[in-house]
N, C-alpha and C positions, 0 to 999 in steps of 0.2 A: 481616575475620573470616569464616571459612567456617562453613557450617551444621553444627550438631552432629548429624551423621547418619553412621553407619558403614556404611550400605547402599551397596554398590558399584554402579556403573552404567557402561554402555559406550555410546560413540558409534561407529557403524560407517558408513563411506561406501560408495557403490556400487562404488568401485574396490578395495575390500577394506581400505583404511586404517582402523585402529581406534584409539580413545583410551579409556583407563580413567579414571574419575573418581568422583564421589559423587552419589548421587541427591538431587534436590530436588523439592519438590512431592509429588504422588501417586506411589506405587510403581506402575510400569506400563511400557508400551511405546508408542512413537509413531513415525510415519514422515512424511516429506515431503522436499521439495527443500531443500538446505541453502543458506543465504545469510548474509551478514554485514552489520551496521549499524555505522557508525563514529561514531554520535552519542554525546555525553558525558552527556546527561541525557534525561529524558522517556521512561524505559523503559516506563511503563505505557501511555502514549499509543501507543507503538510496538506493544506486545503486543496492543492492542485495535483496531488499524488493520485493517479488512477486506481491504485489499490484500495483507496477509501471509498470508491464509488458505491452508493447505496447505504452509507453509514452516517448516522448522526454522531458527531464527534464532540466529546467533552474535553476541553483543554484545561489541564490542571494548573497551568501557570496563571497567577493572579491577574495580570494585565495583558489584554489582547488589543492590538490596534495602535499601540503607542509608537511604532516606527513605520506605520502606513503600509502602502502596497507599491511594489515595483515590478514592472513586466519581466525584468531579467530574472526575478526570483521564482518564476513559475516552473513547475515540473511537467506541465502540460498546457494546452491552450486555454483551459477554463477551470473553474472550480469543480472539483469532483465529489467532495463530501456532500451529503444530502442536507445537512443542517449543522449549526454550531451552537454549543452550549458553553458559556463562559461566565466568569464572576464579574470582573471589572472590564468594561468595554470602552475604549477611547475613540471618539470621532475625530480627535486631533492627533497629529503626529509630529515627531521632532526630527525625523531624518530628512535633510534637505534634498537628497537625491531621489526621494520617493516620487512616483508618478501621480499618486493620489492618496487620499485618506482611505483606510480600510472600509469605512462606511460607504464612500462613493464607489469603491471597487465592488462591494456587495450589491449596491443598487444597480450598477452597470450590468452585473451578471444575474440579476433577478433572484438574489440569494436571501434566504430566510434563516433567522437564528433567534436566540434568547440569551439575555444577560441578567445580571443581578440575582443569580441563584447561588445556593451553597454548593459549589462543585465538589467540595470534600465529602459532603453527605451523599451526593449522587455517585461518586466513585466508590465509596464504601458500600453502597447498595449494590452496585454492579459486581464488585468483588465478592460479596456474600451470595447474591442471587444468580449471578452469571449474566452473560450477554442476553439481551432481549430486544424486541422491537419497541420503537418509541415514536411519538408524534410531537411536533412543535407547531403551535398555531398562535398567530396574533390577530386572526380574523374570526375564529370560532372560539368563543370564550366560555362555552358550556363543557365542563369537565366530563360529564356523563357522555356527551356526544363524542368527545375525543377518545374516551375509553372504548366506545363502540367502534370507532374508525380504526384505532390502532390494532384491534383484533383482526382486521381484514388485511393487514400488511403481510405479504408472504415471508416465510422464514428464510433466513440466509442459508440454512442447510439445504442443499440440493439446488441452489440457485446458480445458474450460469450467467455471469455478468461481463466477462471479458469482451464479448462481441459488441457490447455497448460503448467500449472505450478504445478499441484498437484502431489503427489507421485504416482509412478507406482504401487507399492505394499505396503500393510500394513506393519508397523514395530513398535516395542515397545521400549520405553525409560524408564529408571529407574524402572526396573522390581521388585525391592525390596520395592517400594512404597506401602502404605497401602490403598490409595483411587484410584480406577480404573477410568480413564477418557478416553472415546472414543472421539478422536478428528477428526472431519470431515474436511479434508484438502481441502480448496478451494483456497489455495495459502498461507499457514501458514508461519509466520516468526518463526525462530528458538527460539527467545526469549520468545514467548508465551509458547512453550513447556518447556523451561527452567524455567519460572516462576511457572509452575505447578509442575515440578520436585522439585524445591526448597521448595515447600510446602508439600512434601512427597507423591506426586501422581505418580502412575504407569500409563503411557500414552501409548495408542495404536493409531497410526495415520493411518487413513483410506483414500483412494482416495475419491475425492469429489462426485463421483457418486455412492458411496456405499449405499445400502438400510439400513433402520432402523433395519430390522430383522437380517441382517448380523452383524451389530454392536452390537445389543442386545445379540447375541449368545456368545459374549465375557464376558457378565455379568458385564457391567460397573456400577459404582455408579453415574456417571454424564456424560454429553455430552458437548463438546466444539465445537462451530461452528466458524471456523477461518475467518481471513481476506482473501482478494484475489482481483484480477483485473476484469475489465469489467463491463458490465451493469447488475445489479442484476435482472432486469426484464427479462433477457434472460436465467434464470436458474430455470425452473420449476422442474427439477429433485431434486435440493437441497431444494426447497420449500416443495415438497412432503415429503421428508425425515424428515424435521423439523416438519411438520404437524403430521406425525406419532409419533414422539417423544413426542409432546404435548398431543396427544390423549391417549398415554400410561402413562401420568402424570409423566414423567421422569424429572430429574433436568438438567437444560441447561443454558449455558453462551455463548453469541455470541459477537464477536468483529468485528467492521467495516463492511465488506461485510456480516458477520454473523448476524449483527444487521439488515441489510436491508432484508436479507432472512427471518429472524424471523418476521419482520414486515409484509412481504407479506403473511407469513403463517397464520397470524391472520387477514387478510383482508385489510391491508393497502397497499398503492402504493408508489413507489419511483419516483424520477425525477432527471434530470441532473442539477447540479449546473452550474452557468455561468462560474466560473473560478476554482471551487474546493477549498478545504481546505488542505494545505500541509505545514507542519512546526512543530516547537517544542514549540510554545508559544501561543497556542490558549486557551483563557479563557473559562471555562465551569462551569456552576453552577449545583450542585446537588440539585434538588428541594425537595428531601426527607429530607435533613439535613440543607439546606440553605447555605452550605459551597461551596466555589469556588475552583477550581483546575486548574493548568496550564497543558495543555495536548499536546501530540504529535498526529498529525493528517495526514491522507493521504487518501482522498476520493474525487471523482468527482461527486458522486450521493448522494442523501439525502432522508430521509423518509418524506412523505407528511402528516402532522398532520391532515389536513382537511379530509383525507380519513379514519380516525380512526373510525371503526364502534362501538367503545366502548369496544373493547376487550383488549386494552393495555393502560397502564398508562405511560405518559411521565415523565421520572425521571431526565433527564439532558437536558440542553439547552446550545447552544453556545451563549456567551455573546457579540460576535461581530455582529451576524446577526439573533439571536433567532432561528436558525435551530435546529431540534431535534438531540440530542446527546446521548440519552439513553431511553430505554423503559423497562417496566416490564409487562409480560402478566398477566392479572387479573385471580385470582384463580388458578394459576399455579406457579411452582417453575422454572420460566424461565425469564431471563433478558439479556440485551445486551446493549453495548455502541457503538457509532459510531466512537469514537476515539481509540487510542492505549494505553491501560494501561500498557502494557509491555515496551513501550517507549524506543525503541532502534533504534536510539538515542532519547534523550529527558528526561524530568523530571519524577520523580517517584511518583508524587502526587496521581496517580490513581491506584497504585498497591494494594490498599485495596480491589479492586474488586475481585482479585484472592483469597484473604482471605475470602471474602463473599461467593464465590463459594465453597470453601473447607468447610466452616461452614455449608452451605446449604446441602452438601453431608453427613455431620456428623449428 
């Protein structure tokens, strides 16, 4: 069922390709780098994932909105994607426990999107041409003007975005926990914090520009380096903090952006993927055990294994394209994975990594 809205909208890509559809959410204009997610459920968790900040997201699932929106499903306090592109958009929902329809949720958050477009064609275009900037508008209906405006959008490469989504002030979670974890918030998902709390950890979340000495003064047993948005190469402040943690031989676990920051801290470099990895069905092999796991992923950058000066051991690889999915620092209690073991949404195959981290602290 499509939304009952006759307002026309356009999606225009940086290479001039345009798509006409219908407006969803707030009438307006939004810009960002276009990406696609192949997940079949969990759209609200995806929309509120801080790692998606600054991106227009194409959802490949046919129906979006059919189970509404619920506050408990949020991975942060607000929508983080810049815009939504979908095929069939439902203003009605069938889940009785939902707090509202997705359309009301979008209006409440002042969010703009487009529906009734051929998402298969858009995804094929991105796969062939690579990630690029895009613009959605339901108020500017001149395609030539939109082409002009999308060319003014800054490239994701070289863009620092974590500072736009991390917490303003430190806060604590599960204060009765027995293991103290200092979490460096580069754009952390709520379920990362929950997975630590479920394992008896007392977590203190620090803004992403917090120094090691400030976190150390809380006397943690270990350090978590979170996920987040933007180009990891534009974050020297976080790299310096992680280097200080390593030099003091502290225990550390990094996720997604945290993995890329850890890699830079030991001398490796990152690069931008052509189209990124986003979805809930990416196969990864654990090279330490030989076992494979199905993972939830959301990243547009990756670690370059050719730049490894011998300081890190590659522990996980993506079975689709052999990109690096996990590293462990040699002679240190520090490891990280490129994917999302907290998997909200997604499979729970990789949650053993939180158990490994807690065991390391013990």
